[in-house]
C-alpha positions in Angstrom: 9.7 22.5 -3.0 10.3 25.6 -1.0 12.2 25.2 2.3 10.2 26.8 5.2 11.6 29.1 7.9 10.6 26.7 10.6 11.4 23.0 11.1 8.6 20.6 11.8 9.7 20.3 15.4 9.6 24.1 15.7 6.1 24.2 14.2 4.9 21.7 16.8 6.4 23.8 19.5 4.6 26.9 18.2 1.4 24.9 18.1 1.8 23.9 21.8 2.4 27.5 22.6 -0.7 28.5 20.7 -2.7 26.0 22.8 -1.7 27.9 25.9 -1.9 31.5 24.6 -4.2 33.3 22.2 -3.4 32.4 18.5 -3.1 36.1 17.5 -0.5 36.8 20.1 1.6 33.7 19.2 1.4 34.5 15.5 2.6 38.0 16.1 5.4 36.9 18.3 6.8 34.5 15.7 6.0 36.7 12.7 3.5 34.3 11.0 -0.1 34.7 10.1 -2.9 33.1 12.2 -3.9 31.1 9.2 -0.5 29.5 9.2 -1.0 28.3 12.7 -4.4 26.8 11.7 -2.8 25.1 8.7 -0.1 23.6 10.9 -2.8 22.4 13.3 -4.5 20.5 10.5 -1.2 18.9 9.5 0.2 18.1 12.9 -2.9 17.7 15.0 -2.1 15.9 18.2 1.5 15.1 17.4 4.5 15.8 19.5 8.0 16.6 18.2 9.2 13.0 18.3 6.2 11.8 16.3 6.8 14.5 13.7 10.4 13.4 13.4 9.3 9.8 12.9 6.7 10.8 10.3 9.4 12.6 8.4 11.7 9.6 8.5 8.9 7.3 7.3 8.1 9.7 4.4 11.7 9.8 3.4 12.0 6.0 3.5 8.8 5.7 1.5 10.0 8.0 -1.2 13.3 6.1 -1.4 11.5 2.8 -1.8 9.3 4.2 -4.5 12.3 5.3 -6.4 13.9 1.9 -6.1 10.7 0.3 -7.3 10.5 2.6 -10.3 14.2 2.0 -11.2 13.6 -1.8 -11.0 10.5 -1.6 -13.2 12.5 0.4 -15.8 15.3 -2.2 -15.8 13.0 -5.1 -16.6 12.1 -5.9 -20.2 8.6 -5.0 -21.3 5.9 -7.7 -20.6 5.1 -9.8 -23.6 1.5 -11.1 -24.0 1.4 -14.7 -25.1 0.1 -15.4 -28.6 -2.6 -17.8 -27.3 -4.2 -14.9 -25.3 -4.3 -12.8 -28.5 -5.9 -15.6 -30.4 -8.5 -16.3 -27.7 -9.3 -12.7 -27.3 -9.8 -12.3 -31.1 -11.9 -15.5 -31.1 -14.2 -14.1 -28.4 -14.6 -10.6 -29.9 -18.0 -9.9 -31.5 -16.3 -8.9 -34.7 -15.3 -12.5 -35.3 -18.3 -14.3 -33.6 -21.5 -14.0 -35.5 -24.6 -12.4 -33.9 -26.9 -14.9 -32.2 -24.1 -17.2 -31.4 -24.4 -19.5 -28.4 -20.8 -18.9 -27.2 -20.6 -17.9 -23.5 -19.7 -14.3 -22.9 -16.6 -14.7 -20.7 -14.1 -12.2 -19.4 -12.6 -11.8 -22.9 -15.8 -10.6 -24.5 -15.7 -7.0 -25.6 -18.2 -5.1 -27.8 -16.8 -4.3 -31.2 -17.0 -0.8 -32.6 -19.3 -2.1 -35.4 -21.8 -3.3 -32.7 -21.7 0.1 -30.9 -22.2 2.0 -34.2 -25.1 -0.2 -35.2 -26.7 0.2 -31.7 -26.4 4.0 -31.9 -28.1 4.1 -35.4 -30.8 1.7 -34.3 -32.0 3.9 -31.5 
């Protein structure tokens, strides 16, 4: 990501200056466009320099924790699905259970491709 000319604390300072003076004048003084000031206002609305610094620290800590979590997940072996789940899932699938069966349709019930194909031809 591109490093900007201004730190976040400087941006907040320029915004406070733009609150006191006309935006066009402040933009010209600092060599930035008026749109940049409005963009900064959206990003740092109502924050002071200390809050911006704290926000940056929290974002840095959050990214560090996300990296640690991703590394931990990569180090763990892949999750193995127990065989009983596969058997139950196959037992409840419509390809195995005949039509008109009185078995309850639980969470493992999935329409089979054959049922979808027959339904589309029947219409």
